[in-house]
C-alpha positions as a Markdown table, in Angstrom:
| # | Residue | x | y | z |
|---|---|---|---|---|
| 1 | Met | 100.2 | 133.8 | 76.0 |
| 2 | His | 99.2 | 137.3 | 76.9 |
| 3 | Glu | 98.6 | 136.6 | 80.5 |
| 4 | Ile | 101.6 | 134.6 | 80.9 |
| 5 | Tyr | 104.0 | 137.1 | 79.2 |
| 6 | Asp | 102.6 | 139.5 | 81.4 |
| 7 | Leu | 103.4 | 137.5 | 84.6 |
| 8 | Met | 106.6 | 136.6 | 83.6 |
| 9 | Lys | 108.1 | 139.7 | 82.1 |
| 10 | Trp | 108.5 | 141.4 | 85.7 |
| 11 | Gly | 110.9 | 138.8 | 87.0 |
| 12 | Pro | 114.5 | 140.4 | 87.5 |
| 13 | Thr | 117.1 | 139.8 | 85.2 |
| 14 | Ser | 120.9 | 139.9 | 85.8 |
| 15 | Ala | 121.1 | 143.8 | 85.6 |
| 16 | Asn | 125.8 | 131.6 | 101.0 |
| 17 | Ser | 124.6 | 132.0 | 104.5 |
| 18 | Ser | 127.3 | 131.3 | 106.6 |
| 19 | Ala | 129.8 | 134.7 | 107.2 |
| 20 | Asp | 132.9 | 133.0 | 106.0 |
| 21 | Gly | 130.9 | 131.5 | 102.6 |
| 22 | Lys | 129.5 | 135.1 | 102.2 |
| 23 | Ala | 133.0 | 136.8 | 102.7 |
| 24 | Thr | 134.2 | 134.2 | 100.1 |
| 25 | Leu | 131.7 | 134.9 | 97.4 |
| 26 | Ala | 131.9 | 138.7 | 98.0 |
| 27 | Gly | 135.6 | 138.5 | 97.6 |
| 28 | Leu | 135.0 | 136.7 | 94.0 |
| 29 | Ala | 132.2 | 139.3 | 93.0 |
| 30 | Ala | 132.6 | 142.6 | 90.9 |
| 31 | Gln | 132.8 | 145.5 | 93.3 |
| 32 | Pro | 129.3 | 146.7 | 92.8 |
| 33 | Asn | 128.0 | 143.4 | 93.7 |
| 34 | Lys | 130.2 | 142.8 | 97.0 |
| 35 | Pro | 127.9 | 144.8 | 99.6 |
| 36 | Lys | 124.8 | 143.1 | 98.0 |
| 37 | Ile | 125.9 | 140.0 | 98.6 |
| 38 | Leu | 127.1 | 140.9 | 102.4 |
| 39 | Lys | 124.1 | 142.7 | 103.4 |
| 40 | Ala | 121.7 | 140.2 | 101.6 |
| 41 | Pro | 120.2 | 137.3 | 104.0 |
| 42 | Val | 120.7 | 134.5 | 101.5 |
| 43 | Thr | 122.8 | 134.7 | 98.2 |
| 44 | Val | 122.4 | 131.7 | 96.1 |
| 45 | Ile | 124.8 | 130.3 | 93.6 |
| 46 | Ile | 122.5 | 128.8 | 90.8 |
| 47 | Gly | 124.8 | 126.2 | 88.6 |
| 48 | His | 124.5 | 123.2 | 86.8 |
| 49 | Asp | 126.0 | 119.6 | 87.4 |
| 50 | Leu | 127.5 | 118.2 | 84.3 |
| 51 | Asp | 127.0 | 114.8 | 85.9 |
| 52 | Phe | 123.4 | 115.4 | 86.0 |
| 53 | Ala | 123.0 | 112.1 | 83.5 |
| 54 | Gly | 124.1 | 110.0 | 86.2 |
| 55 | Lys | 120.5 | 111.0 | 88.1 |
| 56 | Leu | 118.7 | 109.9 | 85.1 |
| 57 | Pro | 117.5 | 106.5 | 86.5 |
| 58 | Thr | 115.9 | 108.3 | 89.4 |
| 59 | Leu | 114.6 | 111.2 | 87.5 |
| 60 | Leu | 113.3 | 109.6 | 84.0 |
| 61 | Pro | 113.2 | 105.9 | 85.1 |
| 62 | His | 111.3 | 105.0 | 82.2 |
| 63 | Asn | 114.1 | 106.5 | 79.3 |
| 64 | Ala | 116.9 | 106.9 | 81.2 |
| 65 | Glu | 119.1 | 104.9 | 79.4 |
| 66 | Ala | 118.5 | 106.1 | 76.2 |
| 67 | Met | 119.0 | 109.5 | 77.3 |
| 68 | Gln | 122.3 | 109.1 | 79.0 |
| 69 | Lys | 123.4 | 107.5 | 75.4 |
| 70 | Phe | 122.0 | 110.9 | 74.0 |
| 71 | Phe | 123.9 | 113.2 | 76.7 |
| 72 | Ala | 127.1 | 111.5 | 75.8 |
| 73 | Thr | 127.3 | 113.2 | 72.3 |
| 74 | Pro | 130.1 | 116.1 | 72.6 |
| 75 | Gly | 128.3 | 119.3 | 73.7 |
| 76 | Val | 125.2 | 118.2 | 74.6 |
| 77 | Thr | 125.7 | 117.7 | 78.3 |
| 78 | Glu | 126.9 | 120.9 | 78.3 |
| 79 | Ala | 124.3 | 123.0 | 76.6 |
| 80 | Thr | 121.6 | 121.0 | 78.3 |
| 81 | Ala | 123.0 | 121.5 | 81.8 |
| 82 | Met | 123.2 | 124.9 | 81.2 |
| 83 | Arg | 119.9 | 125.4 | 79.7 |
| 84 | Asn | 118.1 | 123.9 | 82.4 |
| 85 | Gly | 120.0 | 124.7 | 85.4 |
| 86 | Thr | 119.2 | 128.5 | 84.1 |
| 87 | Leu | 115.7 | 127.6 | 83.9 |
| 88 | Gln | 116.0 | 126.2 | 87.6 |
| 89 | Gly | 117.3 | 129.5 | 88.7 |
| 90 | Ala | 114.3 | 131.4 | 87.2 |
| 91 | Tyr | 111.8 | 129.1 | 88.6 |
| 92 | Leu | 113.8 | 129.9 | 92.1 |
| 93 | Ile | 113.2 | 133.6 | 91.4 |
| 94 | Val | 109.7 | 133.2 | 90.4 |
| 95 | Ala | 109.0 | 131.2 | 93.6 |
| 96 | Ala | 110.7 | 133.8 | 95.9 |
| 97 | Arg | 109.2 | 136.5 | 94.3 |
| 98 | Ala | 105.5 | 134.7 | 94.8 |
| 99 | Leu | 106.3 | 134.8 | 98.2 |
| 100 | Gly | 106.9 | 138.5 | 98.8 |
| 101 | Leu | 110.9 | 138.3 | 98.8 |
| 102 | Asp | 113.2 | 140.5 | 96.5 |
| 103 | Cys | 115.6 | 139.0 | 94.4 |
| 104 | Gly | 118.9 | 140.3 | 93.0 |
| 105 | Pro | 120.1 | 138.2 | 90.3 |
| 106 | Met | 123.5 | 138.7 | 89.2 |
| 107 | Ser | 126.6 | 137.6 | 86.9 |
| 108 | Gly | 129.2 | 140.0 | 87.7 |
| 109 | Phe | 131.8 | 137.5 | 89.5 |
| 110 | Asp | 134.3 | 135.2 | 88.7 |
| 111 | Asn | 132.8 | 131.9 | 88.1 |
| 112 | Ala | 136.0 | 129.7 | 87.9 |
| 113 | Gly | 137.0 | 131.3 | 91.4 |
| 114 | Val | 133.5 | 130.4 | 92.8 |
| 115 | Asp | 133.5 | 127.0 | 91.0 |
| 116 | Glu | 136.9 | 126.1 | 92.9 |
| 117 | Ala | 135.7 | 127.5 | 96.3 |
| 118 | Phe | 132.3 | 126.2 | 96.2 |
| 119 | Phe | 131.9 | 123.0 | 94.0 |
| 120 | Ser | 135.7 | 122.1 | 93.9 |
| 121 | Gly | 135.7 | 118.1 | 93.3 |
| 122 | Thr | 132.3 | 118.3 | 91.6 |
| 123 | Arg | 131.5 | 118.9 | 87.7 |
| 124 | Val | 128.9 | 121.7 | 89.0 |
| 125 | Lys | 129.6 | 124.8 | 87.3 |
| 126 | Ser | 128.1 | 128.3 | 88.3 |
| 127 | Asn | 125.9 | 130.2 | 86.1 |
| 128 | Phe | 124.5 | 133.3 | 88.1 |
| 129 | Ile | 124.0 | 134.3 | 91.7 |
| 130 | Cys | 120.9 | 135.7 | 93.4 |
| 131 | Ser | 120.7 | 137.9 | 96.8 |
| 132 | Ile | 117.2 | 136.9 | 98.4 |
| 133 | Gly | 115.3 | 138.6 | 101.1 |
| 134 | Tyr | 113.2 | 141.9 | 101.9 |
| 135 | Gly | 115.1 | 144.8 | 100.0 |
| 136 | Asp | 115.4 | 148.2 | 102.0 |
| 137 | Pro | 112.4 | 150.6 | 100.2 |
| 138 | Ala | 115.2 | 153.3 | 99.8 |
| 139 | Ser | 117.6 | 151.0 | 97.5 |
| 140 | Val | 115.1 | 148.9 | 95.7 |
| 141 | Phe | 114.9 | 149.9 | 92.2 |
| 142 | Pro | 111.6 | 150.6 | 90.9 |
| 143 | Arg | 110.6 | 148.4 | 87.9 |
| 144 | Asn | 112.0 | 149.3 | 84.8 |
| 145 | Pro | 109.8 | 149.4 | 81.7 |
| 146 | Arg | 109.2 | 145.8 | 79.7 |
| 147 | Leu | 108.7 | 145.4 | 76.2 |
| 148 | Ser | 105.3 | 144.7 | 75.2 |
| 149 | Phe | 104.0 | 141.1 | 74.1 |
| 150 | Glu | 103.7 | 142.5 | 70.5 |
| 151 | Glu | 107.7 | 143.8 | 70.9 |
| 152 | Ala | 108.9 | 140.7 | 72.6 |
| 153 | Gly | 106.8 | 137.8 | 71.1 |
| 154 | Arg | 106.2 | 136.1 | 67.8 |
| 155 | Trp | 103.8 | 133.9 | 66.3 |
| 156 | Ala | 105.2 | 130.9 | 64.5 |
């Protein structure tokens, strides 16, 4: 558990490839995030699809029908989609970092505006955005301290 924690604690936290897409996304971002989005080779919008249960026959064929009934319970779909979409975003960051790329996850943007601009006509909701590329060593922040396992973890 200590080794796992020591690896994962370094993932960044929240502190489109076309020029039009990048400009649209930057226009919906908080002022400090606009230049980061425009300068990065890629900025990914991490979201979650509230219609994910429709994919369960493909993704979970052995139990799709029962799970679809479970996700029909009010509030369950939204919480599950947000949680699993966040996990997938974290996996994206871990994978990019493992390949030597820098990642800049951000939460300072207009979610409703991004959803309208990029996901109109769907039930996909944005969660956070993440610029990915090779950062300028002069502007990449050094790692901040992290809590030790004893400070961050609890045994049940």
